[in-house]
C-alpha positions in Angstrom: 191.7 71.1 140.6 189.5 73.1 138.4 187.3 70.0 137.9 186.0 70.5 141.4 182.9 72.4 140.3 179.8 72.5 142.4 176.5 74.3 141.7 175.7 76.5 144.6 172.2 75.8 146.0 169.9 78.7 147.1 172.8 81.1 146.4 170.8 84.4 146.2 168.7 83.4 149.2 171.8 82.7 151.2 173.4 86.1 150.4 170.1 87.8 151.3 169.8 85.8 154.5 173.4 86.7 155.5 172.9 90.4 154.7 176.6 90.7 153.9 178.2 93.9 155.0 181.4 95.1 153.1 183.3 95.4 156.4 181.9 92.2 158.1 183.7 89.0 159.1 182.1 85.9 157.6 182.7 82.2 158.1 181.8 79.5 155.5 182.0 76.3 157.5 181.5 74.0 154.5 183.5 75.7 151.8 183.2 73.1 149.1 183.7 74.5 145.6 183.5 78.1 147.1 180.4 78.9 145.1 178.7 80.7 148.0 182.0 82.0 149.4 183.2 83.6 146.1 180.0 85.7 146.1 180.5 86.6 149.8 184.1 87.6 149.1 183.1 89.6 146.1 180.9 91.8 148.4 183.7 92.5 150.9 185.9 95.6 151.0 187.6 95.8 154.4 185.9 92.6 155.6 187.2 89.1 155.9 186.1 85.6 154.9 187.1 82.5 156.7 186.6 79.3 154.7 186.6 75.9 156.4 186.5 72.5 154.8 187.4 69.0 156.0 188.2 67.8 152.5 191.7 68.8 151.3 190.7 68.4 147.7 187.8 70.9 148.1 190.1 73.3 150.0 192.7 73.3 147.2 190.0 73.9 144.5 188.4 76.6 146.6 191.7 78.4 147.0 192.1 78.6 143.2 188.5 79.9 142.8 189.1 82.5 145.6 192.5 83.7 144.3 191.1 87.1 143.1 190.0 87.7 146.8 193.1 86.2 148.5 193.7 89.4 150.5 190.4 89.0 152.3 190.2 85.2 152.6 191.6 82.8 155.1 191.3 79.1 154.4 191.4 76.4 157.1 191.5 72.6 156.9 189.1 71.6 159.7 185.6 70.3 160.4 182.9 72.9 160.6 182.0 71.7 164.1 185.4 73.0 165.2 184.6 76.5 164.1 184.9 78.0 167.6 188.5 76.8 167.9 189.3 78.1 164.4 187.9 81.6 165.2 189.8 81.6 168.5 193.1 80.5 166.8 192.7 83.5 164.3 192.3 85.8 167.3 188.8 87.0 166.4 186.3 87.9 169.1 183.3 87.0 166.8 181.9 86.9 163.3 179.1 88.7 161.5 177.8 85.8 159.6 178.1 82.0 159.4 177.1 79.8 156.4 176.7 76.1 156.6 175.8 74.1 153.4 175.3 70.6 154.7 175.0 68.9 151.3 177.7 66.6 150.1 179.3 68.5 147.2 178.6 67.1 143.7 182.3 66.4 142.9 182.6 64.2 146.0 179.5 62.2 144.9 180.6 62.1 141.3 184.3 61.2 141.9 183.9 57.4 141.6 187.4 56.7 143.2 186.3 58.1 146.5 183.6 55.5 147.1 180.6 57.8 147.6 178.9 56.7 144.4 176.9 53.5 143.8 177.4 54.0 140.0 181.1 53.4 139.8 183.3 50.6 141.2 185.8 51.8 143.8 187.2 50.8 147.2 184.6 51.3 150.0 185.9 54.6 151.5 183.4 57.5 151.7 185.6 59.7 153.9 185.2 63.4 153.3 188.6 63.8 155.1 191.1 61.2 154.0 192.9 61.6 157.3 189.9 60.2 159.3 190.3 56.6 160.4 186.8 55.3 159.9 185.9 54.1 156.4 182.8 52.6 154.8 184.8 49.4 154.5 185.1 49.2 158.3 181.4 50.0 158.8 180.2 47.4 156.3 182.6 44.6 157.4 182.8 45.1 161.2 179.7 46.7 162.5 177.0 44.4 164.0 173.9 43.5 162.2 171.8 45.5 164.7 174.0 48.6 164.2 173.9 48.3 160.4 170.1 47.9 160.5 169.9 51.0 162.8 171.9 53.3 160.5 170.2 52.1 157.4 166.8 52.8 158.9 167.6 56.0 160.8 170.0 57.7 158.4 168.8 56.3 155.1 165.1 55.8 155.9 165.5 52.4 154.2 162.4 50.3 154.8 164.3 47.1 153.8 167.0 47.8 156.4 166.6 44.5 158.2 166.9 42.5 155.0 169.9 44.5 153.7 171.8 44.3 157.1 171.2 40.5 157.2 172.4 40.1 153.6 175.6 42.1 154.3 176.4 40.0 157.4 175.8 36.7 155.6 178.0 37.7 152.7 180.9 38.9 154.9 181.0 35.5 156.6 182.4 34.1 153.3 184.6 37.1 152.3 185.1 40.8 153.0 183.1 43.4 151.1 185.7 45.5 149.4 184.1 47.6 146.6 181.1 49.8 146.0 179.6 47.7 143.3 180.1 44.5 145.4 178.0 46.3 148.1 175.4 47.4 145.5 175.0 43.8 144.4 174.4 42.7 148.0 171.8 45.4 148.5 170.0 44.5 145.3 169.9 40.8 146.3 168.2 41.7 149.6 165.4 43.7 148.0 162.1 42.4 146.7 161.4 42.7 142.9 158.9 45.6 143.4 161.6 47.7 145.1 164.1 47.1 142.3 161.5 48.5 139.8 161.3 51.9 141.6 162.7 55.0 139.9 165.3 55.6 142.6 168.5 53.5 142.5 168.1 50.6 145.0 171.4 51.5 146.8 170.8 55.2 147.1 169.4 55.2 150.7 171.9 52.6 152.0 174.9 54.6 150.6 173.6 57.8 152.1 173.2 56.0 155.5 176.7 54.6 155.4 178.2 58.0 154.3 176.5 59.8 157.2 177.8 57.2 159.7 181.4 57.3 158.3 181.6 61.1 158.6 179.5 61.4 161.8 177.5 64.0 159.9 174.6 64.4 162.4 177.0 64.6 165.4 178.9 67.3 163.5 175.7 69.3 162.8 174.7 69.1 166.5 178.2 70.3 167.6 178.2 73.0 164.9 174.9 74.4 166.0 176.0 74.6 169.6 179.2 76.5 168.5 177.7 78.8 165.9 175.3 81.0 167.8 177.8 82.1 170.6 180.3 83.1 167.8 177.9 85.6 166.2 178.3 89.3 166.9 175.0 91.1 167.7 173.1 91.4 164.5 175.2 88.6 163.0 173.3 85.9 161.0 173.5 82.1 160.8 172.3 80.6 157.5 172.1 76.8 157.3 171.2 74.7 154.2 170.1 71.1 154.9 169.3 68.2 152.5 168.1 65.6 154.9 165.1 65.5 157.3 167.3 64.5 160.3 169.8 67.4 159.7 166.9 69.8 159.2 165.3 68.7 162.5 168.6 69.4 164.4 168.9 72.8 162.9 165.3 73.7 163.3 165.3 72.7 167.0 168.6 74.4 167.8 167.4 77.7 166.3 164.0 77.4 168.0 165.6 76.7 171.4 167.9 79.7 171.0 165.0 82.0 170.0 162.8 80.8 172.9 164.8 81.9 175.9 162.8 81.1 179.0 162.6 77.4 179.8 160.4 77.7 182.8 157.2 75.5 182.9 154.1 77.3 181.5 152.4 77.4 184.9 155.2 79.4 186.6 153.9 82.9 187.3 157.3 84.5 186.7 160.5 83.5 185.0 163.1 82.0 187.4 165.5 80.5 184.9 166.7 83.9 183.6 167.3 82.6 180.1 166.9 85.3 177.4 166.4 84.7 173.7 169.8 84.6 171.9 168.4 84.9 168.3 165.4 85.9 166.4 164.2 83.7 163.5 164.4 85.5 160.1 162.1 82.9 158.5 159.8 80.6 160.6 159.4 78.3 157.6 162.4 77.0 155.6 163.3 78.7 152.4 163.3 76.3 149.4 164.4 76.4 145.8 162.4 78.1 143.1 161.0 76.3 140.1 163.7 78.1 138.0 166.5 76.7 140.2 165.0 73.2 140.2 165.2 73.2 136.4 168.9 74.1 136.5 169.9 72.1 139.5 167.6 69.1 140.4 169.8 68.4 143.4 168.3 71.5 145.1 164.9 69.8 145.4 165.5 68.6 149.0 167.4 71.8 150.1 166.0 73.8 153.0 167.5 77.1 154.2 167.0 78.4 157.7 168.2 81.8 159.0 168.4 83.4 162.4 169.9 86.6 163.7 171.8 87.2 166.9 170.1 89.6 169.3 
């Protein structure tokens, strides 16, 4: 599984944001190729690293990469939004740091057989966890035109969503849509000539939207943010990397809400809700990639890192 190699985005910024302590307990909820985790584990002495991933392929590859640190590492096959249950099952009262890298790892995108890529022909799958029941094939062939239009517009920010959704539904009246390149051809056929001349691949936004729907990515982020902050020990830090404006909005709002505390109307003379701030924001603005990193890894261009600390 050594081919599962993923360039870690904002690596130094994450390590600095987490303020790793040698004796701390850290949780990487999106282990991937273990690029971030291997650097966290390297800094531990008596501490512990819990690595979670929903993709068995990534988990196996991460295990190989983390072999030198196996005495301090525990790997768990689960969804990062289930982190509270994972920590409970391990008998831990809390953790000193949580890292979530919400980008789809490069090997998943680049492995044509898994159906994430619009550049290689493969069955329409797109599942990060092959044990999940919903596939891209089911979304494309059974979801209503309205629902397809909604996810293409909301998740992919695809301005031709109505035309593409209509083309998909017309095509599937004749036969099922079975492969990625079949879907790419349908998307192309629905777009006007000027859209096909754009630098970006015409199917990129649609494939992103379908992938997000298949894996319930936004729902997972919402549940993960609800679970993460209560798990942190005082002084513990949560670092989250997003690559999509919808994900970033969820993370930004969740951190801001936890940092605010009181929810009483502004005209109340005294606080009656009793809510106290749970965290302080380490950076009010998101941390983004440097020019040097962008040269090495262009995929980091849309990455935003937000960090907060438990009070």
